[in-house]
N, C-alpha and C positions, 0 to 999 in steps of 0.2 A: 658193588655192582653185580657180582656173581650171585648174590642172594635175590636179586630182582629179576633174573632171567633164567630160562631153562635152556640147556644145551643138549642136543641130540645128534649123535653120529649118524651120518647118512651114507649108504652105499648104493650106487646105481650101477647096474651091469647090463650090457647089451652085446649081441654077437657082431663080430666084424672079422671076416677072413682077411689075412694079410699075407703078402708075398715074403716079407722080411720082418724081423723083429726090430722095432724102433725104440722100445723102452725096456728097461731092465726089470726083471721080476714078473709079476702077474698083472700089471696094469694093462697090458695089451698084447701079451705074447702067447696066449693059449686059445686064440680064436674068440676071445671075449674081451671087451673093453670094460675095465673096472674104474669107476670114479668114486672118490671119497670127498666128504665135506661135512659141514656142521650146520645144523639148523638151530638158530638162536632165536628164541621166542620170549615174549613177555610172560612173566609169571602169572599174570591175570589179564583178562580183557583183550584177548587176541582177536584181530579182525580177519577179513577174508582175503587180504592182499599179502603177498610175500615179495620181498625185494631179493632178487637173485643176483648174486655177485660171482663173477668168474673173470679171472685174468688169464691171458693165454698161457702163462708159465708160472705165475706166483700163486700163493694161497693168501686169502684175505681175512680169515677168521680172527687173526690176532691184531688186526688194526683196530683203532678205537671206535670207528663209526658203526660197525655192525652191532656191538653191544650197546652203544649209546642209542641207536635206533630201537633196539629191543626194549630198553628201559623206557623209551617214549611210547611204547605200545605197538611197535611194528615188527613183524616176523622177518627175519633175514636168513636166507639160505646161501651160505658160502660154499661153493663147489670148486674143486680143482679139476682142471682138464687132465687128459691122459699124460700131459707133459708137465705136471706140477713140479715146480722147483728144478726143472731141467729142460731148457728150451733148445737143446742141441739139435734135436731132430724134428722140431715143431713144424707142422704143416697146418696153416690156419684153417684150411677147408675141413680137416679132420676135427679141429677144435669146434667148428660149427656143429658137427654131428654130436659132439659131447654136450655142447650147450643145449642143443635140441632135445637130447635125452633128459636133461635136467628140467627143462621147461615142461615136458610131458609128465615127468615124475611129480613135479610140484602141483600140477593140476589133477592128475589121475590118482596118484597114490597119497599125496598129502592133503588134497582136497581144497586147495586155494582157488578162488574164483578168478582173481587177477594176479598175473605175474608181471612184475616191473623189473627190467634189467637195470641194475645199478652199476654203471661202468666207470670204475675208478682207474685213472692213469691209462695203462694199456688195455684195460677192460672197456674203455669207451669206444675205441674203433672196433673192437670185437663185437660189442653190442650193436653197433650200427651196421657192420657187415652182416651179422646174423639176421637182423630184422629186415634188411634190404633183400636178403635171399629168402626169407620167410614170406615176405609180401609179394615178391616177384622173382622166383628162382631162375637163374640163368647159367650157373656154373656147372659144367659137366666134366671138368678136368682141373687138376692142380696146375699152378704155373709151370711145373716141370713136365706137364703133359700126361701125368698119370690119371686114369679115369677115376672120377668121383662125382657121382650124379646127385647134385643138390636138388634138382627138379624132382627126382624120384624119392628123395629123402622126406619130403613133405614136412618141412620144419614148421612148427606151430608159431605163428606170430604172437608176440607178447602184447600186453595191454598198454605199456608205456616204457619210456627210457629216461633214466637220470644219468647225465654225464657229470662226473665229479673229478676235477683236477685231471682232465683227460687230454691226451695228445692226439694228433691226427693219425699217426701211424708209427709203428716201430721203424719202418724204412725211412720215414722223414726224420725221425729222431737221430737215427744213425747217420743220415746225410748231414745233419747239423753238427754232430758230435765227433765224427771220425777224424783222425789226425791226417791232414793232407801232406805232411812233411815226409811220410814214409815213401821211399823210392822203390824199395825191393820188399815184396811181401814175405820173402824167405829170409831177409836180413833186416829186421826192423831198426837196427842202429844206423843204417844208411838213410840219412834224412836230408831234406832240403833245408838249409839253415835259414832261408828267407821265409819259411813257413813253419818253423819249429816253435810253436806257441810258448813253450815253457823254457826255452833256452835263454840264458842271461844275455846272449849276444843277438837276440832278435832285434832287428833294426827299428821296430816300431813299438810303441807303448800305448795303453789305453788313454783316451779314447782312440780307437784304431782308425787310421785314415780310410775314407770310403773306397779309394782305389785299391788299397792293400786288402781290405776286407772282401771286396768283390773278387779279387784274384784268389784269395783264400777259399772262398765258397766254391768257386769254379774248380779249384784243385780237389776239394772234397768230393764233388760230383764225379770228377774224372777218376779218382781212386775207386769209388764204388763201381763205376762202370767197368773198370779193368777187372775187378774181382768178379763181377757178374759175367763178363766175357769168358773168364777162366772157368767158371762154374759151367756155363753152357758148353764150352768145348770139351770139358772132362766128361760131362754126362753123355754127350754125343759119342765120344770115344768108347765109353763103357757099353753103350747100346750097340755100337757097331761091332764090338768084339763078340757080343752074343753069348758070353759065358755067364757064370753064376755071380760074378762081381757086379753089383748094382749100384753101389753107393760108396762115397768116401767122406772122410772128415775134413774140415776146413778150419784153420786157425787164423784169426784176424787180429793183428797186433794193434795196440794204441787206438782206442775207440772213444776217448773222452777228451776232446780238445776243441770245445766250442768256445770261441771268443766271448760269447754272451755271458759266460760265468766269470769272466775277468773284467768285463766292460759293461757297466750298468746303463750306458746309453744305447745299447743294442736291445731292441724290444723291451723298453724299461718297464719294470714293475717294482714291487717292494722287496724283492729277494735280496739276500745277503750276497755281496760280491766277494769272490775268492772261495766260494763254497758251491757245492751242488748237493743234490739229494743223497748221494752216496759218500759224501765227505769232501776231501780236498781233490779238486779235479785232476791235478797233476799226478797224484797217487793213483787215482782211479784209471787214468789213461793207460797205464801198463799193468794194472792189477787183474786178478783172475775173474772178477765178477763184472768186467766191462761188457757193455752192450754188444751183442754179436760176436763175442770173443771166440766161442766154439760153435761150430755149425756143420750140419751135413750139406751136401750140394742142393738137395731138394728143399731143405729148410731155408737156405739162403734165398732161393727164388721166391718162396712163399711169404717170408716175413722180413727180409732185409733188402731185397732188390727194389729200388724205386720204380724201375721199368716193369717189373713182373708182378709184384705183390698186389693182390686185389683187396687187401684189408686196409684201405685208406678211408679214414673216417669222414673226411669232407666229401669225397666222391660217393661213398655209400649213403651218406645222409640225404642225398638228392632222391633216393629211392625209398625213404622212410616217411610214412604218414602217421605213425603212432604219436600220441602226446609226448612231448619232450621237455625236460627241465635240464638246462645247461648251467653248471655252477663253476665259475672261475675262482681260483685261489690267487689273491693279488700278490702274494709273496712266494708263489710257486718257484721252487728251486730245481725243478725238473722239466716241467712242461713249458714250451715257448708261449709267451704271453698271448699271441693272437689265436691260438689253436681252438680254444673252447668257443670263442665267438664265431670263428669261421665255420665250425661244424653246426652251430646253432643257425647261422644265417643260411647255410646250404640246405638244411633240413626241409623237406617238402611238407611237413606237417603244418596244418593251419593252427594247431594248438601247441605253441611252443613258448617257453619263457627262458630268459637269460638273467642270471644273478651273479654277483661278485661278493665274496667274503673278504673284507679288508684284512690285510696282514696275515692271511692264512698261508702257511707253507704247504709243501706237497702232502705231508702225512699228518698234519695237525700235531706235529711233534711238540710237546710241551705247551699246547694251546687249547686248554679246556674251553675258553670262551668262544674261540672260532669253531671248535667242534660243536658246541651248543647251537651256534648260528647255523651250521650246516644241517643239523638235525631239524631245526625249526623251519628252514626253507623246504626240506623234503616233507615234513609233516603238513605244512600249510598247503603245499602243492597237492598232496594226497587228499586232503579234505576238500579242496576245490573240485576234485574229480569224484568225490563221494565214494572213495575206495576204503 
């Protein structure tokens, strides 16, 4: 595959003054934002369209899809945000500025006529949030109240959006996944045994009774609301003090306890039961790479709070009129089964399509046939639009 494509390192830089340093090193601490990525192009016969991939916190160039698309004749620009591989301080509204700089670069510097956002997993809600603000900008402050004028940013709308194995939002995922048995955020071993999903003494077993599941879901929501209330109170206290202390870190224990990963009757699809996209759910629940494990106060409100985060794919889709291709993986072991369909149905675009790849897991891990089907769906959709 490496002999059939060309790979080019891409560096994008733009100025942004900041009151405080959010990221380590030179990515955003010297009055300039520095973004890095990889342009993956076919060795021959490149077209005028580029698929731009950005995840809020991950990097995507090592996934199988970008190279497979390039082998099929499509250019793919995989860019990291300023928070690449570290979402601790991530503020979505700043990621939109990063993505906007990449859209401009793809057209002005690289010369592509069409830019299509390819939103994988968490990149899906990011793509929809971006396009909704590019088409009709409304945001003038972050959820924490810090000024950030997306109206003045003049984000360039893209020509189309592909959602691939995408969830509605990071906040909704955390709502589904957080462990509601935790009673004390500072003492995670203090837990409610009636809600301790992985305890051998849990009084219920899959398939979980509807009344227990409803209580479990309500307890998950209540825990998130308690954390959000603490974040608001702490930010208010810091502002009232009026000193140089502006931010604090937040540790959230046990964030992978979704009964869906143990009970196939909940939002059924073809996923493996007893596993999730990060491995064994019980191990992930207390591991260091859990969703929302480490966060700043401002980041919590922007990406993890259901009440405050603006990066909700279903909501943002209502303000998107660009052509849309939504692709569900039928064995997705990360994304809730209804999410891709819900974003497709909510999208305001008159030009939208919904497709399903049977038995595809979240990452196409060990699935060359499903990967080929994904490439063909995107290729066909692109040809239909004469791109």
